[in-house]
C-alpha positions as CSV (number, residue, x, y, z in Angstrom):
1,M,0.4,-0.2,-0.1
2,T,1.5,3.3,-1.4
3,I,0.8,6.5,0.1
4,K,2.0,9.9,-0.9
5,A,2.4,12.1,2.1
6,K,4.7,14.8,3.5
7,T,2.8,14.6,7.3
8,P,1.9,12.1,9.4
9,K,-1.9,13.6,9.3
10,E,-1.9,13.4,5.5
11,Y,-0.6,9.8,5.7
12,I,-3.4,9.1,8.1
13,A,-6.3,10.7,6.1
14,Q,-5.6,8.7,3.2
15,L,-6.4,5.4,4.8
16,P,-9.5,3.3,5.2
17,D,-11.4,3.9,8.4
18,D,-10.8,0.8,10.1
19,R,-7.0,1.3,9.2
20,K,-7.4,5.1,10.4
21,K,-8.1,4.1,14.0
22,A,-5.0,1.8,13.9
23,I,-2.4,4.0,12.9
24,E,-3.9,6.7,14.8
25,S,-4.0,4.5,18.2
26,L,-0.5,3.4,17.4
27,R,0.9,7.0,16.7
28,K,-0.8,8.2,20.0
29,V,1.0,5.3,21.8
30,I,4.6,6.2,20.3
31,L,4.3,10.0,20.5
32,K,3.1,9.8,24.8
33,N,6.3,7.4,24.9
34,L,8.9,8.3,22.8
35,P,12.0,9.7,24.4
36,K,13.3,13.1,24.0
37,G,14.9,13.8,21.0
38,F,13.5,11.9,18.4
39,S,11.7,13.6,15.8
40,E,8.3,12.4,14.0
41,T,8.3,12.8,10.3
42,I,7.8,10.7,7.0
43,S,10.2,8.3,5.9
44,Y,10.4,5.8,3.2
45,G,6.9,6.2,2.9
46,M,5.6,5.7,6.3
47,I,5.2,7.5,9.6
48,G,8.6,7.7,11.0
49,Y,10.5,8.1,14.1
50,V,14.1,9.3,13.9
51,V,17.1,10.7,15.2
52,P,17.4,14.3,13.4
53,H,20.3,15.3,11.9
54,T,20.8,18.4,14.3
55,I,21.5,15.4,16.9
56,Y,23.3,12.8,14.4
57,P,24.4,14.7,11.5
58,G,25.8,11.8,9.6
59,G,22.3,10.2,9.2
60,Y,21.5,6.9,8.1
61,H,24.5,5.3,6.8
62,C,22.7,3.5,3.9
63,N,21.4,6.9,2.7
64,P,23.1,9.8,4.6
65,I,20.4,12.5,3.3
66,Q,17.9,10.4,5.7
67,P,18.1,10.9,9.5
68,L,18.6,8.1,11.5
69,P,15.6,5.9,11.4
70,F,14.4,4.0,14.6
71,I,10.3,3.4,14.7
72,A,8.4,3.6,11.8
73,I,4.6,2.3,11.2
74,A,2.6,1.6,8.0
75,S,-0.4,0.4,6.8
76,Q,0.4,-2.6,4.6
77,K,-1.0,-4.5,2.2
78,N,-2.1,-7.0,4.1
79,H,-1.3,-5.8,7.6
80,I,-0.2,-3.0,9.8
81,A,3.4,-3.0,10.3
82,L,5.7,-1.5,13.2
83,Y,9.1,-1.3,12.4
84,H,11.7,-1.0,15.3
85,M,15.0,-0.8,14.4
86,A,16.2,-1.8,18.0
87,L,14.4,-4.9,18.2
88,Y,17.0,-5.8,15.1
89,A,19.9,-4.6,16.7
90,D,19.5,-5.7,20.3
91,K,18.8,-9.0,21.2
92,K,18.0,-8.5,24.7
93,L,15.5,-6.3,23.9
94,L,13.9,-8.6,21.2
95,D,13.9,-11.5,23.7
96,W,12.0,-9.0,26.5
97,F,9.8,-8.3,23.7
98,R,8.9,-11.9,22.6
99,K,8.5,-12.7,26.3
100,G,6.1,-9.7,27.0
101,Y,4.0,-10.6,24.0
102,P,0.5,-12.2,24.0
103,K,0.4,-15.8,23.5
104,D,-2.6,-15.3,21.4
105,P,-2.4,-14.5,18.3
106,K,0.9,-15.8,18.0
107,L,4.0,-12.9,17.0
108,D,4.3,-12.3,13.3
109,M,7.9,-10.7,12.9
110,G,10.4,-10.3,10.8
111,K,13.7,-8.9,11.5
112,S,12.3,-5.5,12.8
113,C,8.8,-5.8,11.4
114,V,5.8,-6.6,13.6
115,R,2.9,-7.4,11.5
116,F,-0.2,-7.1,13.2
117,K,-3.0,-8.6,10.6
118,K,-6.4,-8.0,13.0
119,I,-6.2,-4.4,13.9
120,E,-7.7,-5.3,17.3
121,N,-4.6,-7.8,18.4
122,I,-2.4,-4.6,18.6
123,P,-0.4,-4.6,22.2
124,L,-0.6,-1.1,22.6
125,E,0.6,-1.4,26.5
126,L,3.5,-3.1,25.2
127,I,4.6,-1.4,22.4
128,G,4.3,1.9,24.9
129,K,6.7,-0.4,27.3
130,L,9.1,-1.0,24.1
131,V,9.0,2.9,22.7
132,K,10.2,3.8,25.9
133,K,13.0,1.5,26.3
134,V,15.5,3.1,24.1
135,S,16.6,6.5,24.3
136,V,18.2,8.6,21.4
137,K,21.9,8.1,23.1
138,D,21.0,4.3,23.8
139,W,20.1,4.1,20.0
140,I,23.2,5.9,18.3
141,K,25.3,3.7,20.4
142,L,23.8,0.3,19.6
143,Y,23.7,1.6,15.9
144,E,27.6,2.3,15.7
145,S,28.3,-0.8,17.4
146,C,26.1,-2.7,14.7
147,L,28.1,-0.8,12.3
148,K,31.2,-1.6,13.4
149,N,30.3,-5.5,13.2
């Protein structure tokens, strides 16, 4: 599902009603729990939460014009997606998340992507806790340690 938007509000406005509600709920939880220093933007066609160039001038190593990505949320063709880069980079954080994830339905996850096929199954409280767990400073340190490996 490709959405052309310049702001998160424009992104949400283009979604079907059921997806709007889910993305709005995720966005609200993320913004409520997002550590100081991260910025909300549209990044890679999704609502993104990034370390801005004012804090991390080098940007993302794959494309330094882009700020350093941290979290993104998107309405995909068959699911709602939450991308959390630190889940991919930090095994302890991933283990914590898996342990806290509800048993039903089963966790549907790729490397940094958590897929929610049923909107009502999005564990908002757990996602709020996840968002709080990594500060900008911690994310930069973790990101840089992954680049060295």
